[in-house]
N, C-alpha and C positions, 0 to 999 in steps of 0.2 A: 361800446367796444365791438368791433366787428369779429366775424369768425376767424379772421387771420389778422390779429391786432397789430402786427408789425410786418413790413415787407420782408421777403425772404430771398436770399440768394439761391438757396436750395432747401429742400424740406428739412424743417427742424432748426434751421440756422438763419436768424434774422440779420438784415443788413444793419450794422451798428455804426453810428456816426463817429465814434471815438475808439480808442484802443480796445482790443478784445482778446489780447493774447494771454490774459490772466483772468482768473475767476473774479478778482477784485475789479478789473477793468470792465468785464462783461456786466457785472451787477450794476456798476455805476452807469454804464452806457444804457442799459435797459431802463434804469430810473429816469435818465435824462430824456430818452426817447418817449417815455410816458408822460413827460413834463411834470414830474413830481420832485419835491424837495426831500431831504433826508427825513424830515418829520413825517411827511406823508407815508414814506416807505416804512418807517419804523412802526407807525400805527397799523399799517396793513399786515406787517409780519409779526407783530406782538413783541417787539424788542425796543430798546431805547435808541434815541438818535445817536448817542455815543457809540453804540454797538454797530449801527449802520456805517458810521464813519470809519470804524476799525475794519469792517468787512471790505469797504471800498478802497482802503489804502493798503490792504494786505496785512494789517496788523494782527487780525484774528481770522481764522478760517470759520465760515459759517457752519453750524452743526446741520445734520441732515434735515431736521424738521424745518429749519429756516430756508434751506434750499428748496424743499418741497413746497413750502408756502409761497416762496418767490416764483416758482414755476407756475403755480396756479394763478398768482397775481398778474404775471406778465404774459401768460399763455404760451410759454415755451417749455421745452422738456428739461427736467432736472439734469440730464446728461449735457445739454447745451451749456447750462450755467457752470457745471463742474469742469467740462473739458473743451467747450467751444465748438463742438461739432457732434452730429448725431444722424442716424439714419431713421429717426422716428419723427413724428409730428404730434401735435396736440389737437385732439378732436373736442370741440366745444359741446358741453351738455346743454342741449337746446330745449328740452321739455321733460315732462313726466308722463309715464304711461303705466297703467295697471292692467290686471287680468280682466277687469270688468268696467272700464271707464274710458273717458275721452283722453286723448293726448292733450296735455296742458302745457302751453308755452311758459318757459321760465324767462320773464322779462326783466327781473330785477337783478342788480349787481349784489354781491360779487359773482362773476362768472366762475364756473369750474371747468376744468379740462381733464381729459383722459388721454394718456400716452398711447399711441397706436403706431403700427408700421408706416413708414413714409409712403409706401406704395398705395395705401388706402387714401387717395387724394380727396375723395368726397365723403369720408366717414364723419358721422355725427354720433352723439351719445344721448341717451335718454335715461332719466332716473326712474327706477321702479318705485311706484307708489302703492303701499299696502302690502299685505302678506299672502295674497291669494295665489302667488306664484311660488310660495315656499313649499318644499325645500330647494327647488331649483334656483330661484332668485329670492333674495330677501329685500325687505323694505329699505330703500336708500341705495341699493346696488345700482351700478351703471351698466347699460347695455349699449354696445357699439354696433351700428348698422350703417348701410349705405345711405347717403343723403338723398339720392334720386329715388323718387317713388317708382316702383316697378312691380311687375307681376309675371314671373316666369315659373310655371308650374313645376318644371323639373328641378328647380333649386329650392323649393319650399316644402314639398311633401315630406312629412316625417320629421321636420325640423321646427325648433322654436323660432317664431317669427314675430316681428311687430307688424300687425295687420291693420288695415283700414277697411272696414266693411262698406258696402254700398250705401248704407244710411249714415255713415260718418263716424262710427265708433272706432277708436284707436285702442287696440288690445295687444297683450302679449300672450300668445297661444302656440301650442303645437298643432301644425296643420296636417290634416288627413284629407284624402279624397272623399267627396260626398257621394250620394246615391246617383247623382246625374252629373254629366259633364258640365264643368263650369261652376259647380257647387263644392263647398268644402266643409268639413267638420273641424271645429276648433276645440282643442283639449287643454285643460290645465289641471294640476294635481289636486287642487282643493275646491273644485267646482264641477258641476255636471257638464258634459260636452254640449256645445252649441252646434246643432246639426244643419247641414245643407244651407250654408251661408254663401252669399255672393260677395266676393272681395273686390275692392277697388285697387288695392295694392297689398303686397306682402314682401317684407324684407327680412331675410334670415338674420338672426343674431350672430354677428361675426366674432364678438368678444364679450365676455362677462367680467366686469371689474367689481368685485365685492368692496364695500366700503368698510 
């Protein structure tokens, strides 16, 4: 599945091939667009095929937990499923990052998504691995950052960032200026600071989504 699993007419609203003026119609359209039958969707959402049939015909209103699971499964916002429009989008969780380790790509399904403002067009999310960022971030939390690698000193100093060091480490740290221009000190609550590090990129954490 791609970062944007369905074509969109505008942020957060996919182009659906069939009626989408009801919750039931949108759920059915999303399933058909994903080329799944009702058994497939029932398995993914943890309900029976009979329940899916009732949701898609309007016989039953899906409970909140089913809508949340469906939004993750299809990569759309819960608001889209409920109301058919939204000013938000879903940022894909593309990797894991810790206070002292490499960024690890998450390549296996099922994908997870984090709801973000629609204006954050290039936003991606990373899952925190380990507890070395606690109590700021906990194991399994999601951090939303810009997808484009960048290095703008004015926007990173004093902030928690996902940084990439010149030797390839991906870390979550608070960035401070180092002793010389172009070098930085990296701080975390449960580890000694790493002083005078050269950074290849640093992207401030734009949003923290606890799990």
